[in-house]
C-alpha positions, 0 to 999 in steps of 0.5 A, spaced: 810 632 871 809 638 867 806 644 870 798 644 870 798 636 869 798 634 876 792 629 878 787 631 883 782 626 885 775 628 887 770 624 890 769 618 885 776 617 885 777 620 878 782 625 876 779 632 874 782 631 867 778 624 867 772 628 869 772 634 865 775 631 859 771 625 859 768 623 852 763 628 850 757 626 847 756 625 840 750 628 839 749 636 838 746 640 844 739 642 842 734 647 845 727 648 845 723 654 845 715 655 844 712 661 840 704 662 839 704 658 832 710 654 833 716 650 837 723 652 835 728 647 835 735 650 835 741 645 835 749 648 835 754 644 830 760 649 830 765 647 825 760 643 821 758 646 814 751 646 812 752 641 806 754 636 812 747 636 816 741 633 814 734 634 817 729 628 816 722 626 819 722 619 820 715 616 823 714 621 829 721 623 830 725 629 827 732 627 826 738 631 825 744 628 822 751 630 820 758 629 820 764 633 824 770 632 820 777 632 823 781 636 819 787 636 823 790 629 822 797 631 822 797 633 829 797 629 835 791 631 840 793 632 847 785 632 849 779 634 845 772 636 847 769 636 840 767 630 838 769 628 831 765 623 826 758 622 825 752 624 829 745 624 830 740 627 834 732 624 835 727 628 838 720 626 838 714 630 835 708 631 839 701 630 836 701 638 836 706 639 830 704 639 823 710 635 820 708 637 813 710 644 814 716 643 818 722 648 816 729 648 817 735 654 817 742 653 818 747 659 819 754 659 822 753 652 825 746 654 828 741 649 826 734 652 827 728 647 825 721 651 826 716 646 828 709 649 826 703 647 831 697 644 828 692 649 826 686 648 831 679 647 826 674 652 827 668 651 831 662 647 828 656 644 829 655 636 830 649 634 827 645 629 832 642 623 828 
């Protein structure tokens, strides 16, 4: 057995390789931040060009879709942590979001989606009938 490939079992009966190198998720990780006027949804998609990423509003969800192409077909992987192929991530929009004003920016594998909050109407009097 090659150095560094010893199988060490831990609780649950899996080796550390099985635990550490388990199938990675097929969705990009996201972080959500809040500003006074908007939420910022940030997804990281390293190695994915802007032309392979799409953002859409579908019903009450924002959907991030893309494709991470594997351009190393001539080599045999020992292990891979980066998932290749199509991915999709759905995030439910709250009622406080104004879908008509959503904007997205992409730079260097980082997608920023600005989710503007609905503007609160100014106060007004209600006529009593």
